C-alpha positions as a Markdown table, in Angstrom:
| # | Residue | x | y | z |
|---|---|---|---|---|
| 1 | Met | -26.0 | 3.6 | -12.3 |
| 2 | Ala | -22.8 | 2.9 | -14.1 |
| 3 | Thr | -20.7 | -0.5 | -13.9 |
| 4 | Ala | -18.6 | -1.1 | -11.4 |
| 5 | Gln | -15.4 | -2.0 | -11.5 |
| 6 | Phe | -15.5 | -4.6 | -8.5 |
| 7 | Gly | -19.3 | -5.5 | -8.5 |
| 8 | Ser | -19.2 | -7.5 | -4.9 |
| 9 | Glu | -17.8 | -4.4 | -3.5 |
| 10 | Thr | -20.1 | -1.8 | -4.5 |
| 11 | Ser | -22.8 | -0.4 | -2.4 |
| 12 | Gly | -26.5 | 0.2 | -4.0 |
| 13 | Arg | -25.9 | 3.9 | -4.1 |
| 14 | Gly | -22.6 | 3.2 | -5.6 |
| 15 | Glu | -20.3 | 3.5 | -3.1 |
| 16 | Phe | -17.0 | 1.2 | -3.3 |
| 17 | Val | -16.5 | -0.8 | -0.1 |
| 18 | Arg | -13.6 | -2.5 | 0.2 |
| 19 | Gln | -13.7 | -6.4 | 1.0 |
| 20 | Pro | -12.0 | -7.3 | 4.8 |
| 21 | Asn | -9.2 | -9.0 | 4.9 |
| 22 | Arg | -9.8 | -12.6 | 4.9 |
| 23 | Phe | -6.6 | -14.3 | 7.0 |
| 24 | Thr | -5.4 | -12.6 | 10.1 |
| 25 | Asp | -3.1 | -14.6 | 11.7 |
| 26 | Arg | -0.3 | -13.1 | 13.2 |
| 27 | Val | 3.5 | -13.7 | 13.5 |
| 28 | Thr | 3.9 | -12.1 | 17.7 |
| 29 | Ala | 7.1 | -12.6 | 20.3 |
| 30 | Asp | 4.8 | -14.7 | 22.9 |
| 31 | Gly | 3.2 | -17.2 | 19.2 |
| 32 | Pro | 2.2 | -19.2 | 19.2 |
| 33 | Arg | 3.6 | -18.9 | 15.9 |
| 34 | Thr | 6.9 | -16.9 | 16.3 |
| 35 | Pro | 9.1 | -14.6 | 14.1 |
| 36 | Glu | 11.3 | -16.8 | 13.1 |
| 37 | Ala | 14.7 | -16.3 | 10.3 |
| 38 | Gly | 13.7 | -17.4 | 6.7 |
| 39 | Arg | 10.4 | -19.0 | 7.5 |
| 40 | Tyr | 8.3 | -16.2 | 6.5 |
| 41 | Arg | 7.8 | -14.8 | 2.5 |
| 42 | Leu | 6.2 | -11.7 | 1.8 |
| 43 | Val | 4.6 | -11.3 | -1.0 |
| 44 | Val | 4.5 | -8.1 | -2.2 |
| 45 | Ser | 3.0 | -5.5 | -5.0 |
| 46 | Leu | 5.5 | -3.1 | -6.1 |
| 47 | Ala | 2.1 | -1.1 | -7.4 |
| 48 | Cys | -0.2 | -1.7 | -4.8 |
| 49 | Pro | -0.2 | 0.8 | -1.9 |
| 50 | Trp | -0.8 | -1.4 | 1.0 |
| 51 | Ala | 1.6 | -4.1 | -0.1 |
| 52 | His | 4.3 | -1.1 | -0.5 |
| 53 | Arg | 3.5 | 0.0 | 3.4 |
| 54 | Ala | 5.0 | -3.5 | 3.9 |
| 55 | Leu | 7.8 | -3.4 | 1.8 |
| 56 | Ile | 9.5 | 0.3 | 2.6 |
| 57 | Val | 9.0 | -1.6 | 6.6 |
| 58 | Arg | 10.8 | -4.4 | 6.0 |
| 59 | Lys | 13.6 | -2.6 | 4.7 |
| 60 | Leu | 13.6 | 0.6 | 7.0 |
| 61 | Leu | 13.8 | -2.3 | 9.6 |
| 62 | Gly | 16.2 | -4.4 | 8.2 |
| 63 | Leu | 14.4 | -7.5 | 7.9 |
| 64 | Glu | 15.5 | -8.3 | 3.6 |
| 65 | Asp | 17.7 | -11.1 | 5.1 |
| 66 | Val | 15.1 | -12.3 | 7.4 |
| 67 | Ile | 12.0 | -12.5 | 5.8 |
| 68 | Ser | 12.2 | -13.5 | 1.9 |
| 69 | Leu | 10.5 | -11.4 | -0.3 |
| 70 | Gly | 8.6 | -12.7 | -3.7 |
| 71 | Val | 6.9 | -10.0 | -6.3 |
| 72 | Val | 4.3 | -10.7 | -8.7 |
| 73 | Asp | 3.7 | -9.0 | -12.0 |
| 74 | Pro | 1.8 | -5.6 | -12.0 |
| 75 | Ile | -0.9 | -6.3 | -14.3 |
| 76 | Arg | -3.3 | -9.2 | -13.3 |
| 77 | Asp | -5.1 | -11.4 | -15.0 |
| 78 | Glu | -8.8 | -13.6 | -14.4 |
| 79 | Arg | -7.1 | -15.8 | -11.8 |
| 80 | Gly | -5.5 | -12.7 | -10.2 |
| 81 | Trp | -1.4 | -11.4 | -9.4 |
| 82 | Arg | 0.9 | -13.4 | -11.1 |
| 83 | Phe | 3.9 | -14.7 | -10.6 |
| 84 | Thr | 6.0 | -13.8 | -14.0 |
| 85 | Leu | 9.2 | -12.2 | -12.8 |
| 86 | Asp | 11.3 | -15.2 | -12.0 |
| 87 | Pro | 12.2 | -18.6 | -14.1 |
| 88 | Asp | 9.5 | -20.4 | -15.1 |
| 89 | Asn | 6.9 | -17.7 | -14.2 |
| 90 | Arg | 6.4 | -19.6 | -10.9 |
| 91 | Asp | 7.7 | -18.1 | -7.5 |
| 92 | Pro | 10.9 | -19.5 | -6.7 |
| 93 | Ile | 10.0 | -20.3 | -3.1 |
| 94 | Leu | 6.8 | -21.4 | -3.1 |
| 95 | Gly | 6.4 | -23.1 | -6.6 |
| 96 | Val | 3.2 | -21.4 | -7.4 |
| 97 | Glu | 2.3 | -19.5 | -10.8 |
| 98 | Tyr | -0.1 | -17.1 | -8.9 |
| 99 | Leu | -1.1 | -16.1 | -5.7 |
| 100 | Ser | -4.3 | -17.7 | -5.3 |
| 101 | Glu | -3.0 | -21.1 | -5.3 |
| 102 | Val | -1.8 | -20.1 | -1.8 |
| 103 | Tyr | -5.2 | -18.7 | -1.1 |
| 104 | Arg | -7.0 | -21.9 | -1.9 |
| 105 | Ala | -4.1 | -24.0 | 0.0 |
| 106 | Thr | -5.3 | -21.7 | 3.4 |
| 107 | Asp | -9.0 | -22.1 | 2.6 |
| 108 | Pro | -10.5 | -23.8 | -0.3 |
| 109 | Asp | -13.6 | -21.8 | -0.6 |
| 110 | Tyr | -12.2 | -18.6 | -0.6 |
| 111 | Gln | -14.2 | -16.5 | -3.3 |
| 112 | Gly | -12.8 | -12.6 | -2.5 |
| 113 | Arg | -10.3 | -10.9 | -3.7 |
| 114 | Val | -6.9 | -12.2 | -3.8 |
| 115 | Thr | -5.0 | -9.3 | -2.3 |
| 116 | Val | -1.1 | -8.3 | -1.8 |
| 117 | Pro | 0.6 | -8.2 | 0.5 |
| 118 | Ala | 0.2 | -11.7 | 1.7 |
| 119 | Leu | 2.6 | -13.4 | 4.6 |
| 120 | Ile | 3.2 | -16.5 | 3.8 |
| 121 | Asp | 4.9 | -19.6 | 5.9 |
| 122 | Thr | 7.3 | -21.1 | 3.9 |
| 123 | Ala | 7.2 | -24.7 | 5.8 |
| 124 | Thr | 3.0 | -24.8 | 5.5 |
| 125 | Gly | 2.7 | -23.1 | 2.1 |
| 126 | Thr | -0.4 | -21.4 | 3.6 |
| 127 | Val | -1.1 | -17.3 | 3.8 |
| 128 | Val | -0.6 | -16.5 | 7.6 |
| 129 | Thr | -2.0 | -13.0 | 6.9 |
| 130 | Asn | -2.8 | -10.2 | 4.3 |
| 131 | Asp | -4.1 | -7.9 | 7.1 |
| 132 | Tyr | -2.1 | -5.3 | 6.0 |
| 133 | Pro | -2.6 | -2.6 | 8.4 |
| 134 | Gln | -1.9 | -5.5 | 11.7 |
| 135 | Ile | 1.6 | -6.5 | 8.6 |
| 136 | Thr | 3.8 | -3.2 | 9.6 |
| 137 | Leu | 2.6 | -3.1 | 12.7 |
| 138 | Asp | 4.1 | -6.3 | 14.0 |
| 139 | Leu | 6.9 | -5.8 | 11.8 |
| 140 | Ser | 7.6 | -3.2 | 13.6 |
| 141 | Thr | 6.9 | -4.7 | 17.3 |
| 142 | Glu | 7.1 | -8.2 | 17.0 |
| 143 | Trp | 10.4 | -8.9 | 14.9 |
| 144 | Arg | 12.1 | -6.8 | 16.9 |
| 145 | Ala | 15.3 | -9.0 | 18.0 |
| 146 | Phe | 15.9 | -9.1 | 14.5 |
| 147 | His | 16.2 | -5.2 | 13.4 |
| 148 | Arg | 18.9 | -3.8 | 12.2 |
| 149 | Glu | 20.5 | -2.0 | 15.2 |
| 150 | Asp | 19.9 | 1.3 | 14.4 |
| 151 | Ala | 16.3 | 0.6 | 12.9 |
| 152 | Pro | 14.2 | 3.8 | 13.6 |
| 153 | Asp | 11.0 | 2.9 | 16.3 |
| 154 | Leu | 7.9 | 2.9 | 13.8 |
| 155 | Tyr | 5.4 | 2.8 | 16.2 |
| 156 | Pro | 6.8 | 3.9 | 19.9 |
| 157 | Pro | 4.6 | 3.5 | 22.7 |
| 158 | His | 4.1 | 7.1 | 24.1 |
| 159 | Leu | 3.0 | 7.7 | 20.4 |
| 160 | Arg | 0.8 | 5.4 | 19.4 |
| 161 | Ala | -2.6 | 6.8 | 20.9 |
| 162 | Glu | -2.0 | 9.8 | 18.4 |
| 163 | Ile | -0.5 | 7.4 | 15.3 |
| 164 | Asp | -3.6 | 5.4 | 15.7 |
| 165 | Ala | -6.3 | 9.2 | 15.9 |
| 166 | Leu | -4.1 | 10.3 | 12.7 |
| 167 | Ile | -4.2 | 6.7 | 10.9 |
| 168 | Asp | -7.8 | 6.7 | 11.1 |
| 169 | Pro | -8.6 | 9.5 | 8.9 |
| 170 | Ile | -5.7 | 9.0 | 6.6 |
| 171 | Phe | -7.5 | 5.7 | 5.8 |
| 172 | His | -10.5 | 6.4 | 5.4 |
| 173 | Asn | -10.0 | 10.2 | 3.9 |
| 174 | Val | -6.9 | 9.7 | 1.1 |
| 175 | Asn | -6.1 | 5.7 | 1.2 |
| 176 | Asn | -9.2 | 4.1 | 0.8 |
| 177 | Gly | -10.7 | 7.5 | -0.5 |
| 178 | Val | -9.3 | 7.9 | -3.9 |
| 179 | Tyr | -10.0 | 4.1 | -4.3 |
| 180 | Lys | -13.6 | 5.4 | -3.2 |
| 181 | Ala | -13.9 | 8.1 | -5.6 |
| 182 | Gly | -12.4 | 6.2 | -8.6 |
| 183 | Phe | -14.7 | 3.1 | -8.3 |
| 184 | Ala | -17.8 | 5.0 | -7.4 |
| 185 | Ser | -20.0 | 4.1 | -9.9 |
| 186 | Thr | -23.1 | 7.3 | -9.3 |
| 187 | Gln | -22.0 | 10.7 | -9.3 |
| 188 | Ala | -23.5 | 11.5 | -5.6 |
| 189 | Ala | -21.0 | 8.7 | -4.3 |
| 190 | Tyr | -17.8 | 9.7 | -6.3 |
| 191 | Glu | -18.3 | 13.3 | -4.8 |
| 192 | Ser | -18.6 | 12.4 | -1.3 |
| 193 | Ala | -15.1 | 10.8 | -1.6 |
| 194 | Tyr | -13.9 | 13.6 | -3.5 |
| 195 | Thr | -14.6 | 15.8 | -0.8 |
| 196 | Ala | -13.5 | 13.8 | 2.0 |
| 197 | Leu | -9.7 | 13.2 | 0.4 |
| 198 | Phe | -9.8 | 17.2 | -0.4 |
| 199 | Thr | -10.7 | 18.1 | 2.9 |
| 200 | Glu | -8.6 | 15.4 | 4.9 |
| 201 | Leu | -4.7 | 16.1 | 2.7 |
| 202 | Asp | -5.8 | 20.3 | 3.5 |
| 203 | Arg | -5.7 | 19.5 | 7.6 |
| 204 | Leu | -2.8 | 17.8 | 6.6 |
| 205 | Ser | -1.0 | 20.7 | 4.7 |
| 206 | Glu | -1.8 | 22.3 | 7.9 |
| 207 | Arg | -0.7 | 19.8 | 10.6 |
| 208 | Leu | 2.8 | 19.7 | 7.9 |
| 209 | Ala | 3.1 | 23.4 | 7.7 |
| 210 | Asp | 5.4 | 23.8 | 11.1 |
| 211 | Arg | 6.6 | 20.4 | 11.8 |
| 212 | Arg | 8.6 | 18.0 | 9.3 |
| 213 | Tyr | 6.8 | 14.3 | 10.0 |
| 214 | Leu | 3.0 | 14.0 | 10.7 |
| 215 | Met | 4.2 | 13.2 | 14.4 |
| 216 | Gly | 7.0 | 16.2 | 14.8 |
| 217 | Asp | 10.5 | 15.2 | 14.3 |
| 218 | His | 10.0 | 11.2 | 14.1 |
| 219 | Leu | 9.5 | 9.1 | 11.3 |
| 220 | Thr | 6.1 | 6.7 | 12.1 |
| 221 | Glu | 3.5 | 4.9 | 10.7 |
| 222 | Val | 1.7 | 7.3 | 10.5 |
| 223 | Asp | 3.9 | 8.9 | 7.3 |
| 224 | Ile | 4.6 | 5.5 | 5.6 |
| 225 | Arg | 0.9 | 4.9 | 5.4 |
| 226 | Leu | 0.3 | 8.6 | 3.9 |
| 227 | Phe | 3.6 | 8.2 | 1.3 |
| 228 | Thr | 2.2 | 5.7 | -0.4 |
| 229 | Thr | -1.1 | 7.4 | -1.1 |
| 230 | Leu | 0.5 | 10.9 | -1.8 |
| 231 | Val | 3.5 | 9.3 | -4.6 |
| 232 | Arg | 1.1 | 7.8 | -6.6 |
| 233 | Phe | -1.6 | 10.9 | -6.6 |
| 234 | Asp | -0.1 | 12.7 | -9.7 |
| 235 | Ala | 0.9 | 9.4 | -11.4 |
| 236 | Val | -2.2 | 7.5 | -11.6 |
| 237 | Tyr | -4.6 | 9.1 | -9.1 |
| 238 | His | -5.3 | 12.7 | -9.7 |
| 239 | Gly | -6.4 | 11.4 | -13.5 |
| 240 | His | -7.3 | 7.7 | -13.3 |
| 241 | Phe | -9.2 | 8.3 | -10.1 |
| 242 | Lys | -10.7 | 11.6 | -10.8 |
| 243 | Cys | -9.0 | 13.1 | -8.4 |
| 244 | Asn | -8.7 | 16.4 | -9.9 |
| 245 | Arg | -9.2 | 19.1 | -7.8 |
| 246 | Thr | -5.4 | 19.9 | -7.1 |
| 247 | Lys | -2.4 | 17.7 | -8.3 |
| 248 | Leu | 0.3 | 17.6 | -5.7 |
| 249 | Thr | 2.8 | 19.2 | -7.2 |
| 250 | Glu | 0.4 | 21.9 | -6.7 |
| 251 | Met | -0.1 | 21.3 | -3.0 |
| 252 | Pro | 3.7 | 22.5 | -1.9 |
| 253 | Val | 3.5 | 21.3 | 1.9 |
| 254 | Leu | 2.4 | 18.3 | 1.3 |
| 255 | Trp | 4.7 | 18.1 | -2.5 |
| 256 | Ala | 8.0 | 19.1 | 0.1 |
| 257 | Tyr | 7.4 | 16.3 | 2.3 |
| 258 | Ala | 6.2 | 13.8 | 0.0 |
| 259 | Arg | 10.3 | 14.7 | -1.2 |
| 260 | Asp | 11.5 | 14.7 | 1.5 |
| 261 | Leu | 10.3 | 10.9 | 2.8 |
| 262 | Tyr | 11.3 | 9.7 | -1.0 |
| 263 | Gln | 14.5 | 10.8 | -0.5 |
| 264 | Thr | 15.0 | 9.0 | 3.1 |
| 265 | Pro | 16.9 | 6.2 | 2.4 |
| 266 | Gly | 14.6 | 2.5 | 2.3 |
| 267 | Ile | 12.1 | 4.6 | 1.1 |
| 268 | Gly | 12.5 | 6.5 | -2.6 |
| 269 | Asp | 14.5 | 3.4 | -3.6 |
| 270 | Thr | 11.3 | 0.7 | -3.1 |
| 271 | Val | 9.2 | 3.2 | -5.6 |
| 272 | Asp | 8.5 | 1.8 | -9.2 |
| 273 | Phe | 6.7 | 4.2 | -11.3 |
| 274 | Asp | 6.5 | 1.3 | -14.2 |
| 275 | His | 4.8 | -1.1 | -12.2 |
| 276 | Ile | 2.6 | 1.8 | -10.5 |
| 277 | Lys | 1.6 | 2.9 | -13.9 |
| 278 | Arg | 1.1 | -0.5 | -15.7 |
| 279 | His | -1.5 | -1.6 | -13.1 |
| 280 | Tyr | -3.6 | 0.9 | -12.6 |
| 281 | Tyr | -4.3 | 1.9 | -16.3 |
| 282 | Ala | -3.6 | -1.8 | -17.4 |
| 283 | Thr | -6.4 | -3.7 | -14.9 |
| 284 | His | -9.2 | -1.4 | -14.5 |
| 285 | Glu | -10.9 | -2.0 | -17.9 |
| 286 | Lys | -13.9 | -0.4 | -16.5 |
| 287 | Ile | -12.6 | 3.0 | -16.1 |
| 288 | Asn | -9.5 | 2.5 | -18.8 |
| 289 | Pro | -10.7 | 0.0 | -21.3 |
| 290 | Thr | -8.2 | 1.1 | -24.2 |
| 291 | Arg | -5.7 | 0.6 | -20.6 |
| 292 | Ile | -3.2 | 3.2 | -22.8 |
| 293 | Val | -1.1 | 3.9 | -19.8 |
| 294 | Pro | 0.3 | 8.0 | -19.5 |
| 295 | Ala | 4.1 | 8.7 | -20.5 |
| 296 | Gly | 4.3 | 11.0 | -17.9 |
| 297 | Pro | 4.5 | 12.6 | -15.5 |
| 298 | Asp | 8.4 | 13.3 | -15.0 |
| 299 | Pro | 9.5 | 11.4 | -12.2 |
| 300 | Ala | 12.5 | 13.8 | -12.2 |
| 301 | Gly | 10.9 | 16.0 | -9.5 |
| 302 | Trp | 11.0 | 13.6 | -6.8 |
| 303 | Ser | 14.2 | 14.1 | -6.5 |
| 304 | Glu | 14.7 | 18.3 | -6.1 |
| 305 | Pro | 15.5 | 19.7 | -2.9 |
| 306 | His | 12.4 | 19.7 | -0.3 |
| 307 | Gly | 14.1 | 22.2 | 1.9 |
| 308 | Arg | 12.8 | 20.6 | 4.9 |
| 309 | Ala | 15.4 | 18.9 | 6.4 |
């Protein structure tokens, strides 16, 4: 079996098994931690699809002035995510050089990968949560008092059961599926993930053929979760992760759907293709030992008319 990119998260059959989220406290309207303007800081990588979800939801709901934002360098070194985009190479609010310092302040014995997004309590300098699936749901449901007046309801109560039913296969087969293909260390593990990925993408294409969004005419949480994988597909997953049956640009329905979302205010303006490509191609040395970053694809296509409005 080939050497895995993440050995501690690889099964004996060569399958990538993502580590669980270590910090799962929540900020909720009924406490004990309650929403408070200026207290919490969201740390993200613009390259990471899991963090990208939180960045989009924060912007769509108008929480930029309520929850501050820390952005890490797209290139991780042996100590993990670094704050190099601010003066003195430190996060100006947290005062740290590495996100791992906040993780250790929260749990001195933590041994797993340091991940983003992470919601930090700036009053204590500790991690509240790195539970990326729950973070966005809580921003939609628990921070309502701080939403802008015309904010979309991304997780409406009457649609939650159907949204949740879609979220599960999209996570396993698409969001995490590209990683299961890319980080597989056996042919069998790779082919299993590859097949599940494209089976799910075909199913989603059929669903979206006669509706604008996955839930019809209403943008919801599940669209954002799918988008952050689709927007990285041709730039990274098609080649780097060997998800190469079809490019996104060769799947007409999904390509138009993705462009529609990209051109929505608060979504496309959070995409940074430079960070995305530099992160994946320069940090996965087992997959790309030369660390050469591809020049393409041309992002101009994302601004072409989508015809779905």
